[in-house]
Legacy VTK file of the C-alpha trace (Angstrom):
# vtk DataFile Version 3.0
C-alpha trace
ASCII
DATASET POLYDATA
POINTS 168 float
88.737 -88.933 -124.851
86.835 -89.242 -128.127
87.256 -93.019 -128.087
86.044 -93.147 -124.491
82.964 -91.080 -125.413
82.260 -93.444 -128.299
82.285 -96.390 -125.874
79.968 -94.566 -123.496
77.558 -93.700 -126.317
77.786 -97.263 -127.655
77.243 -98.815 -124.219
74.238 -96.559 -123.615
72.834 -97.508 -127.041
73.290 -101.219 -126.330
71.817 -100.827 -122.835
68.801 -98.970 -124.261
68.309 -101.535 -127.038
68.666 -104.537 -124.724
66.561 -102.907 -122.024
63.937 -101.925 -124.632
63.955 -105.467 -126.030
63.495 -106.849 -122.544
60.531 -104.529 -122.026
59.073 -105.585 -125.363
59.688 -109.250 -124.566
58.099 -108.877 -121.139
55.048 -107.165 -122.657
54.740 -109.912 -125.281
54.888 -112.621 -122.611
52.350 -110.761 -120.470
49.952 -110.484 -123.421
50.284 -114.219 -124.122
49.632 -115.070 -120.485
46.581 -112.835 -120.335
45.223 -114.289 -123.575
45.552 -117.795 -122.204
43.532 -116.753 -119.154
40.582 -115.400 -121.092
37.404 -117.405 -120.963
35.531 -118.311 -124.076
31.970 -117.266 -123.448
29.318 -119.415 -125.013
25.696 -118.501 -125.118
23.719 -120.169 -122.346
20.988 -122.569 -123.315
17.375 -121.550 -122.922
15.181 -124.513 -123.770
11.498 -124.600 -123.066
9.465 -127.379 -124.627
5.947 -126.081 -124.099
4.759 -122.721 -122.793
4.900 -122.803 -118.947
1.674 -120.797 -118.517
-0.196 -122.983 -120.984
1.178 -126.176 -119.441
0.115 -125.034 -115.949
-3.402 -124.257 -117.214
-3.641 -127.716 -118.815
-2.317 -129.342 -115.612
-4.872 -127.486 -113.458
-7.640 -128.329 -115.935
-6.998 -132.024 -115.264
-7.617 -131.421 -111.538
-5.145 -134.100 -110.456
-4.528 -133.921 -106.717
-3.776 -137.596 -105.959
-0.774 -139.143 -107.665
2.533 -140.868 -107.184
5.822 -140.144 -108.889
9.541 -140.654 -108.670
11.576 -137.477 -108.298
15.295 -137.048 -108.722
16.796 -133.740 -107.615
19.931 -132.406 -109.281
21.812 -130.112 -106.948
24.981 -129.836 -104.945
23.243 -131.597 -102.047
23.720 -134.534 -99.741
22.683 -137.899 -101.162
19.573 -138.106 -98.981
18.261 -134.979 -100.685
19.035 -136.075 -104.246
17.004 -139.281 -104.334
15.463 -140.783 -106.361
12.413 -140.435 -104.128
9.170 -142.340 -104.560
6.524 -139.771 -103.592
2.814 -140.229 -102.900
0.659 -137.095 -103.002
-2.896 -137.015 -101.623
-5.096 -133.915 -101.829
-2.104 -132.013 -103.214
-0.057 -132.698 -100.058
2.891 -135.050 -99.835
1.836 -138.096 -97.828
4.855 -140.403 -98.118
8.399 -140.305 -99.434
10.099 -143.639 -100.041
7.213 -145.443 -98.287
7.698 -143.446 -95.044
5.573 -140.578 -93.751
6.903 -137.335 -95.252
9.415 -135.625 -92.961
11.309 -132.730 -94.542
13.983 -132.942 -91.824
15.001 -136.297 -93.301
14.579 -135.733 -97.046
14.723 -131.950 -97.256
11.779 -130.166 -98.810
10.038 -132.137 -101.558
7.705 -130.376 -103.971
4.335 -131.348 -105.335
3.659 -130.691 -109.016
1.895 -127.416 -108.131
4.903 -126.359 -106.069
7.202 -127.220 -108.976
5.122 -124.891 -111.155
5.631 -122.177 -108.515
9.374 -122.889 -108.619
9.360 -122.553 -112.424
7.524 -119.233 -112.259
9.951 -117.832 -109.674
12.929 -119.242 -111.570
11.913 -117.677 -114.881
11.137 -114.337 -113.197
14.681 -114.240 -111.771
16.155 -114.084 -115.302
18.408 -117.151 -114.931
21.682 -117.536 -116.811
20.328 -120.719 -118.408
17.383 -123.033 -118.032
15.617 -125.972 -119.576
12.000 -127.075 -119.136
10.242 -130.098 -120.566
6.644 -131.149 -119.928
4.844 -134.481 -120.056
2.575 -134.551 -123.112
-0.147 -136.653 -121.437
-0.648 -134.909 -118.073
1.277 -131.650 -118.639
3.393 -131.864 -115.485
7.001 -130.630 -115.705
9.040 -133.782 -116.235
12.442 -132.079 -116.478
13.396 -128.767 -114.906
16.850 -127.216 -114.830
17.976 -123.736 -113.756
21.461 -122.256 -113.625
20.716 -118.957 -111.941
24.137 -117.333 -112.306
27.074 -117.839 -114.622
29.399 -116.538 -111.915
28.330 -118.805 -109.052
29.337 -122.451 -108.901
27.010 -125.168 -107.624
23.818 -123.108 -107.379
22.227 -125.027 -110.246
19.011 -126.913 -109.489
17.177 -129.522 -111.495
14.291 -131.933 -111.071
13.312 -134.993 -113.043
9.905 -136.623 -112.638
9.400 -140.206 -113.799
6.939 -143.016 -113.115
4.042 -140.584 -112.719
0.736 -142.308 -111.982
-2.684 -140.800 -111.173
-4.245 -142.412 -108.098
LINES 1 169
168 0 1 2 3 4 5 6 7 8 9 10 11 12 13 14 15 16 17 18 19 20 21 22 23 24 25 26 27 28 29 30 31 32 33 34 35 36 37 38 39 40 41 42 43 44 45 46 47 48 49 50 51 52 53 54 55 56 57 58 59 60 61 62 63 64 65 66 67 68 69 70 71 72 73 74 75 76 77 78 79 80 81 82 83 84 85 86 87 88 89 90 91 92 93 94 95 96 97 98 99 100 101 102 103 104 105 106 107 108 109 110 111 112 113 114 115 116 117 118 119 120 121 122 123 124 125 126 127 128 129 130 131 132 133 134 135 136 137 138 139 140 141 142 143 144 145 146 147 148 149 150 151 152 153 154 155 156 157 158 159 160 161 162 163 164 165 166 167
């Protein structure tokens, strides 16, 4: 009977040790898996080359309401929206896009420089996750605009690039 009790005690000890080791092994594997799933968070970029309020004041001071430009839109959009678009603006209203009368049902909404300044103001007020703004040093229009409004939402980023700007 004593020998039988020793085997029972020994088998329980082994079961507890093996079972405990399995628990410990499972926990270790779970920790490793969870660590591999963690995301390294980097600080978002916030680049503004030129104060937006000052740049807008300088732009308005120039009183430019007739101009042409090429605009490329960076978004998760259809190709017709992205461009590049050759835009002619007269009296601060879009007259033509790609040498055709402006029709937002074809190109989607296209912004004038003043409307891009409105977009910048709204974008900055919304406390975006990251953004980048760069202004033309001659005419003070925004030549590069980029906003990522939320770190947690994919494909909501929007950007604009203005090139070939010419006063008419």
